[in-house]
N, C-alpha and C positions, 0 to 999 in steps of 0.2 A: 168443751166445745172448740171448734176450730175458729182461729182467731181471723177477723176480716183483714184484708189489706187493701191499701189505696189504689194499688195499681193492678190488682187482680180481683175479678169478681168472685163472690162467694160460690156460684156454681162452678166456676172454673178451678177454685181452691178445693171444693169438696171432691170434684172429680180427679184430680191430682192425687190426692191423698186416700182415694178408694171409698169415698161416700156413694152409698145406694140411694136412689131415688131423692137426692138432696138431704139425705138424713146421714149424719156422720156416724160411722160405725166404728167399734172399739178398734179395730185395726187402722182405720183412718186417723183415729185420735192418736194412736201408738205412732204411726208414720210421722205424724206432724210433730209430735213431742221429740222424736229422734231427731228431726230436722233442727228443731229449735235449740235442744239442749246437747246436741252433738260435740264432743270436745273439739272436733274438726271444724274449721271455718265453713259455712254453708251459704251458698249464693243461688237464687234461682232467677235465670234470666229469659227473657223472650229472645225471639229470633233476631231482634234488632239490638241484641247485647245489652238492653237495659235491665237494671236490677229490679226484680219484683219483690223478692223476699230475702232476708238475710238473717242470721242467728247471732247470738251473743259473742260466740267465739271469734268469728269473723270481724265483728266490731272492735274487740280487744286488739286483735292483730293489727288493725289499721288505724286505731285510734279515733274511730269515727261512731256516731249512733245510727241505729237503725233508720231513723229519719233522714239523716244525711245521706245514707247509702241509698234509700228508696228513690228509684227513678234515675240514678246516675248511670252513666255508660260504663260498662267494664273496661273498655281501653283507658279511661281517664284514672284509674287506679295502677295500671301497668307502668313499670319503669320503662323510660323511652329507650334503654339499650335492648329491652325484650319485646317491645311493642310490635315491631314488624313481624318477627317470627311468630309471635302468638297469634295475630291477625290472620297470617297464612293459614296457621294449624285450624283455627276456628272455621274459616272459610271453606277448608277442605271437609271439616267435620259436617257443617251445615249441608253441604253439597252431597253428603253421602259418600265421599271419596275415602274417607277413613273411618274406621270404628271408634267407639269411646276410646279416649286415650289419656295418658299421664305425662306430665311434663314438669320441669322445675323452672319457675319463672320468678322474676322480682317485681314485687308490688311496692308501692310508696305509702308510707306512713303519713298521717296527717302532720306529724312533726317534721316530715322532710327525709328521714332515713329511710334505708332501704329494708325490706321484709322479704327474706328468701322463702319461697312457698313451694310445696310440692302439690299440685292440683291434679284432680281427677275429674275429666269433663265426660258427662253422659246426657242422654236424651231422655225426657219424660213426655209423656202423652203420645198421641198418635204420630206416626212416622210421617205423615204427610197432612197438608192443610194447616189451618191456623191453630191447631190443638197442640202444637209442639212448644216444648220449654226445655232450657238447658240448666242442668243441674251441675254447679261446680263445687267440688269439695276441695278445701284448701288446708293443708298441714304446715303450720310454721315450722320451718327448719333453720331459721336464722342462727340459732345458737350452735348447731351442727355444722352449718355451712361456715360460720365465723371460726370455728375449730379447726374445720378442714384448711380454710385459708391461712389461719394462723400457723397450721402444721407444715403446709406448703410454704410459707414464708420463712419458717424456721429452717426447713430443709434447704431451701434457697439460700439463706444466710450461711448455713453451715457449709454448703457446697461452695458458695462464694468465699469463705473464710478459708477451706482447705485449698482453694485453687491461688488464693493470694499470699498464704504463708510461705516463707523461703523453705521451711521444712519439707522433706519428701514424705508422703503418705501412700501407703498402699494397702489394698485389701484382697486377702486370698480366700478361696473357699477351702472345702476340707480335701479337695483333689488338687491343692496347691496351684490352682489357677488363679490368674490375675482377674479380678472382678471389677476393681477401680483403682485408679492412680491419678495423682493431682499434677500439676505442672511442675511443682518442685520435684516429683519422682521422674518425670520425663527428663528434667535437665540432670538429675543424678544419674539415671540409667543411660541417658543419652540415646534414647530411642523414642519414637512417637507411640502414644498410648494405643493406636489402633494395631500397632505391631505387637503389642504386649496382651492386650484383653483376650481372655480365653485361653492363653498359653500357660503351660506349666512352667513355674519359675526354674525349676532345676533342670529342665530341658534348655531353657535361655541361658543359664548360668552354671553349667556345669562344674566351674573352678570353685564354686562356694560349697559344693558337697563334701561332707566330712570336715567342715571347719566349724569354728566356734558359732558362727551364725546358723548354720544347719542344724547343729544341736540344740540351741536355744529356740529355733522356730518349733522343732518337733517336741521339745519338753513342754513348752507353753501350749501346744495344741493338745498333746496327750494328757497333761495334767490340769488343764484348764487354770493355768495360774500365769500371771505376768512374768515377763522375763525382761531383764535390762542388761545390757553389755555395751563395751566399748569395742570396735572392731576396726582394723586397718585393712583398707582394700587396696592392694598393690597396683592393679591395672590404672586406677585413677589417682594413686599416690595420695589418698585422702584418709582422713580418720572420721569415723561416725559414732554417734551416740544412739543405741538402737533401743527402742522399748516395743515389746511385743504384748498385745492384749488379745486373748482369745475369747471367742463367743461359740455359740451352737452352730453358727454358719461358717466359721472359719476363723480366719486371724487377721487382725489390723495391726500394722507395723509404721512406727514413726522412725523417721531418719533425721538426725540433726548433725550437720556438718560442724565438727569440733577440730578441724585442722589447725585453724588459728589458735585456738585455746591450747591445744597441744603443744604447737611451737611456742606459744607464751610460757606455758608450763615449762618446757625444755629450756627456755631463755631464762626463766626464772631460776631453774636449778643451776644452769651455766653461770648466771650472775652471783647466786650465793656461793657457788664453788670458787669462782673468782675472788668474792668478797673475802670468803675464808681464807683463801690463799694469800690475798693482799694482807688480811690482818696479821696472818701466822708468820708471814715473810717480811713484814714492814721492818725498817731499820728502827723507826721510832716505837717506843712503848705504847700500846694501846690496851686500855682497860674499861670494862662496862660495868658500871654500878647500877644496882636495882634502887627502888625508892626508899630503901633502908640502908642505902650505901653499902651493900654488901656485893662482892665481886661475883658478877655473873660470868664474865670470860675475861681473859687476859693472854696476850700473846707472849711468846718467848723473851721478847726484847724486855717486856716489863719485868719479868723474873730476874732476868740478867742484870737489868739497870739497879733494881733494888736488893739484889743477892738473896732472894727468897725461893725455895721451891714450890711448886704449885699446889702440893698438898698441904702446905703449911698455910696458906691463905685463901685459897679457893673457897667460896662460900661464906667468908668472913669479912669485917670491915678492914681494909688495909692499915697497916701500922706504919705509914710513911710520913705522916704530918708531924712536923716539929711541934712541941707544946706551944711556942710562943705565936705559931701561925694557925692554931685551931680556930679561934674565933673569925679570922680572916676567911679561912677556907669553908667554914659554915656558911659565912655570907655569900660566898660566890656559889655554893650548892644551891641556896635559895633562890638566887637570881636565875640559875639555870633550870631549877624545876618550875619557874614561873614561865618558861619558854624563851628565855634570853641565851644567846650565844656568847661566850667569852672569848675574845680574840686572844692570840697569843701573849701570854704574860710571863714575865720572869719571876721566879722565886725560888724557894729552897726546899728540899726534901730529905728525908732521913733513910739512909740504907739499913739493913739488917744489922751490920756491924758497928752501927752507931754514927757513922761518918755523915756530914751533910753534903750534899752536892747541889750545884746550881742547876736548874732545870726551866725549860720553857714548856709551859702548859697551854693547851687549848681545850676548852670545855664546851661540849655541845649536848643539847637537849635530843632524846630519842622519842618520837611522837608516833602513838598508834593511830589507827583509822579514825578513832573517836576525837582525835586533836587533843589528846591527853598526854602530858609527859609521864613516860614510864621507867625511863632509865636514863643514865648520863654516860656519855662517851667521853673519856680523858685521853688525848694525845699528848705524850711527853717526850722530850728531848734533854738529854744529858748535855748541857752547855758549859760544864765545869772547865773543860779544856778551851772552849771558845772565849769564856771569861779570862781565862789566863792569856790567850792570845791577844785579846782586847786590850789588856793592860800592856802586853809586850808592844802592841800596834801603837799605843798612845806614847810609848817611849821612842819607838822607830820614827813616828810622826815629828816628834821633837828633833831627832837627829836629822831627818829629811829636811826639816825647816833650816837647819844650820847649813846644810848642803845647798839649798835653794839660795840661801841669802849669800852664799860666797861663790856661787857657779857664775861662769861669764856668759852662759845661756839666759835668755829672758824668760823668767818663770812668773806667770801671774794667774791669779784665781778671780774669776768674775761671776757674779750672779746672773740669772737668766735675763736680767734687763741691761746688762753691760756694765753695771757698777762694780768697780775694782774693790776686791776684798783683800787681796794681796798682791804686792809686786815686789819682786827681788831686787836687790841694789843694783844689779847689773843694768837696770833700765837707766841709770843716770847717764849712759852713753848716749841715749836719745835726746835730741834737742829739747823735746818737751815730754818727759817721761811721766807715765801714769803714777799716781800715787794711791795708796789705800784710801778708799771713801770716795774717789772720783766717780762722778755720775757716769761718765761714758768715757771708755778708753778710745774710742775709734775717732774721737775729735781731733787727735793729732795727725791723722791721715789726710791726703789729699785726693781729689777726684782723680781718675775713677776708681782708685784703690779704696777708697772709704766705703762706697756703695758695695763694692765687690766684698769687702771685709764683713759689713753688716750682715748681707745675705748669707756668707758662709758661716757666721756665728749663729744666725737664726736657723740654718739647716742643722747644725749640730744640736739645738735645743729640741727642735721639733722631731728629727728622726732618732734622737738619743743614741748616736753612733759617731764615732771619730771621724774628724775630716782634717784634711791638709790643704795648705796654701802657700803661695809665695806673694810676699808684700813688699812695697817700698816705703821705708820709714826715713824721716828726717834724722840726721846725725849731727853731733857737735863737730866731729872731727872732719867729716866730709859733707858733700851736698846732701847724700842720701845713702841708705844702704839697703840691700835686698836681704830680707829674712825669709826664712822657711818655717812655718808656723804650724803646730799640730794642736788641735783643740780636741779635748777628751770630756765628754759629759760625765758629771758626778750625779748618779741617781739616788733618790730618796727611796723610802719604803713603798711608796705608791707606784714605783717604776718611772716617775717622771723626773726631768732634769733639775736639779736644785742649784747647780753651779757648773762651770766650765772651767777646767784647768788648760792654761794654755802655755805651751814650752815654744820658744822661738830661738833660732840660731841664725846668726850673721852668715850669709853664704855668698857675700858679694865677691870674694876672692874666687870662689868656686865658680860663679857665674862668668867671671872674666876667663877662667880657665877653660870654661865649657865653650865660650865664644872663639877662644884662640883654637880650640880643638876642631870647633865646627869650620872655621876659616881653613884650618890645616886640611880638613876632609874635602873642602872645596877645591883646594888646590891639587889634592891627590887625585881627585875626579877629574879635574882639567887635565893633569897629566896623563892619565889613563885614556882620555879622550883624544889626546893630541894625535895618535896614528890615524884615527878616522877623520878627524878635522883637517889634517895635513892632505890626506887623499881627497877629501871633499873640495879642499881650496886649490889643490894642484889642477883640477880638471878645468876649472874656469880660468885659471892663469895660462894654462897650455893654450886654451881657445883664444885668450886675449893676444899672447905672444904671436900665434898664427896669424891673427887678423892684421896684427901690426905690420908683420914681416910683408904679408901679402899687399898691404897698401903701400908700403916703402918700394917694393920691387915694381908694382904696377904704377905707382905714382898717380892713383885714381882715388878720389874722395867718393865713397859710397855711404849713403845715409844709412841703409839697412844693416851695414856692418858695425856702425857706431850704436844702434839700437841693441844689438846683440851684446856688444862690450859692455854697454852701460848695465845691462840685465845681469851680466856675469859678475861686474864689480859689486852691485846691489847685494847679490848672493853672498859674496865674500865679506862684504860689510856686516851682513846679518849674522854671519857664523861667528865672526870676530866679536861682535857686540854680545851675543849669548855667552861667549866663553869668558868674556871680561867681566860682565855682569855676575856669573858664577863665581869667579876667582876674587873679585873685588869685596873686601869687607864693607858692609852697609849699615847704617842705623836701623834697628828693628822698628818698623812703623806700619801697624795693622790697619788695613783698609778693606772696604767691602768690595769684592771683585768677583766677576764670573770665573768659574773653575775651568770651564772647556778651553779658553784661548791659553791657559797656562799649560794644559796638558798638551795642546797642539804645538806650543813653542817647543816643549820637552821632546815630544816625539820628533819633530822636525830636527832639532839639535842632535838626537841619537841615532837619526836614520842611517846615516852614513857608516857609523860605528856597527850598528846592526847588520848593514849589508856586507860588510867586511866578514862578519862572523856568520853569514848565511842565516840569519835570523829576520823574520819578517814581524813588523809591529802592527798588530791588528787594531786600530783605534778608529772608532766610529763615533763622532759627536752626535748627541740627541738633540740639542738645540733649545731644550725647555727647562733646563736646571736652574733652581734659585742660586743666588750668589752666595759666597761664604765671606766671613771675615778673616783675613789671613795677611801674612806678610808674603808676597809673591816670590821673592827669591828663596826664602827658606822652603816653601813647599815645592820650588822647583828643584832644590836640593835633594829633598826627600824622593821625589820621582825618578830623579835621574839615578839615585843611589839605588832603588829598588829595581828600575830597569837594567842597569849595569850588572847587578848581580844575577838578574834572570838570564841576561846575554851569557854571561860567564858559566852559568849552570847548563848551558846547552852546546858543548864543544862541537857536536856535530851538526849543529843548526836546528831550526825549529820555528815556532811561533809564539808570540807573546800577545795574549788577548788583554786588551785595556778597555774596561767598561765604566761609566759613571752614571749614576742615576740615583732618585730618592729612593731611601730606604723603606721597603715594606715591612721589615720587622720593628724598625724603630722610627715612628714618625718624627718628622722634624729634622732628620739626619740625612746627609748625603753619604752614599756608599760608593766607594772606589774599589775595583778589583783589578789586581794584576795577576794573570793566571799563565805559567809558562809550562813547558813541555820536558824540563830538564830533569836531572838525575834525582831530585827530590831530597828530603832531609829525613833521617829516622826519627821515630817519634819521640823517643827518649832524649833526643837533642833539640827539640823544639822549644822546650821551656827555658834553655840557656841562652835563646837568641837575644841580643840586645845587651848582653852582658860585655863590659869593656875587656878587649883582649881575647875574647872567646870567638872564634871563626871556624868555619869549615872549609875555608880556602887555603891554599898552601903558603900564599904570600900575603894574606889578609891580616888585618890588625883588630878586626872586630868593633872598630871604633864607628863605622858608618852607621850600622843599624842603630847604636846607642844614641848617635846624634840625631837620627831620623826619628826615633821614639820620643826623644825630648822635644823635638819641634812639634811633633803631632801633640803631645800632651800640653805644650803651652799654647796650641791652637784648641785646646779643650776637646779634643778628640781622642780616638782610640785607634790602635794598630793591633791586627791579628794575623797569625801566620797558621796555615793548614797545609800539610804536605804528607805524601806517601811516596817511599823510596820507588824509582823508575817511573812514577806517574806524574811528576811536576810538583810544583809549590804554588799555593795562591796567597797572595798578601791582600787584606781586606783594611782599608782605611775608613773610619766613620768621621766626618766632621759635621758641626752644627750648621745648619742651613739658615739663611737670613730670609724671612718670609717676604715675598714680593709684594 
């Protein structure tokens, strides 16, 4: 029997499924059974899209019962994303604008998830009037759709992966045409993919034909077997690791840039060769023992030191350990195999001929990638001769101690804190001589020498380099003595200063001689300037004489004449004062003074001498230089000496450029340059300038530059000479500036 439905009458139901005269026929019953038990979901709708009848299959698909579906509107079951399109299609279908149709839509399950469904929509009943019904057949294709989506997602992931990997990836069909390439391939080939897709690889890269790459591609394609090779591509200067994978559609190729790896391999090989060369050619003996203490490798120095041939001991335990040292050596080996490095130690070893030698050994563990000690490296040095020399040295030290104790020079040894460890007996000449054990040897000095000496001592300790200084010490015989001291650091094994050896010598007489020499040089300069000064004084004297005669003859007093005469007398007085100041010996007294007025005075003094020699002094003061700590007269003597030499170097006249400014190369220093246009000095003679009695002038003594350099050194400055024959000479003086 046909079953009754709440939303459709019996008559309508019977008519729909083929009943005759309201009696169900076998065909009607069969049609109804097909609707109810169809494996496809079945829905019967009226034209208002209300559900009149549903079968078990659609109920399972949607997770609802027939009672829940009965009377519901079809749009309430459709996913919101497909609702608009589905309603548009149903409207067209009901209006007769489209025939029965099929579509894929999403329905919503009672649990909330999406059900992908393939629907077939057709019309039942009359084509017009109220007897029309809509039959919807729904096939659940959720699993298929999910599989498709999963496949699409997988393909997308693969595509994304191929685009993001740095390796190049290309696909070729069997006609050798590009069908795909990733960004890595674009970068490797250095062309856009749209320029490559569909193009034959050998047309684009003819240089690759008949190469290893060409052969590998063809073999892989023809034999349907993967191929792997490493290939160097000269146009890009790169190495690539290439993998070819054939398929029935063509060839897939991966390129991995291994240029860095190749370079590292080359560097590793080079390092190994260097290491082998270093081991083989090392002056020290080197031997490597395995975990059973057998020789793996040894250099020629090892065989020579112990007197064996390589074939005698290679692969065996070395026979170089004296019996009495076996236990001690085994203990050292155990420490090394535990990962400890043994610093250089002095011991004794046995040669093949039975003689014992003194050696210095360093034992180091060799560790593999698993951080396990697999072997031992022993570096040895024969110190037999050194030990012999050490004994000789101790004997020499005793002899040198006797010399130090009997020399007139002051010899002392102090630790880094200034404590006296040794002082020679010659220190008795000092009013308060330091004795061994004194806490501070600098206490006997007065300021400013004390501060200067402490700084000098600290510089020696910190720089670990020798330094020299001149100091004034109290003396028993005189008020004071000037000593020249040289400090030499004594370094320990760690490279740090452990003590300072100071050797001092009384140079008081030498200083007096230098002062006399300096005074003599002043007088010499004054004498040489006499002609120019006489000329300079004669001009104003002539003017004075003329005005006096004129006033006597005219017997008229004129004030303007007196002003001119006073001016000329002041000029004479200034020249004579400068000359007397240069020649007069004065006590050295350092003061902070500006440098420009000193240079201006010197230029003014030498101007007449320069004019006689047709030489122009080009001096332009800058006005912004910091002052220096100096003895004014001594610096004037240096500047006069340099300018006088420059004038004499230009017998045909010329120009001397004088400049003074803060040094750009050495901050904190003032730089003065004197540049002439004279005959110059050959390069091989420049190094001898400043030596006493060495001069390039026919009647010179060579003492002028020596005195000048001494003065600059006393001002803690430096003097440099640069010259080229026929191009002139440049003298550069650097002096410490006093910060303003």
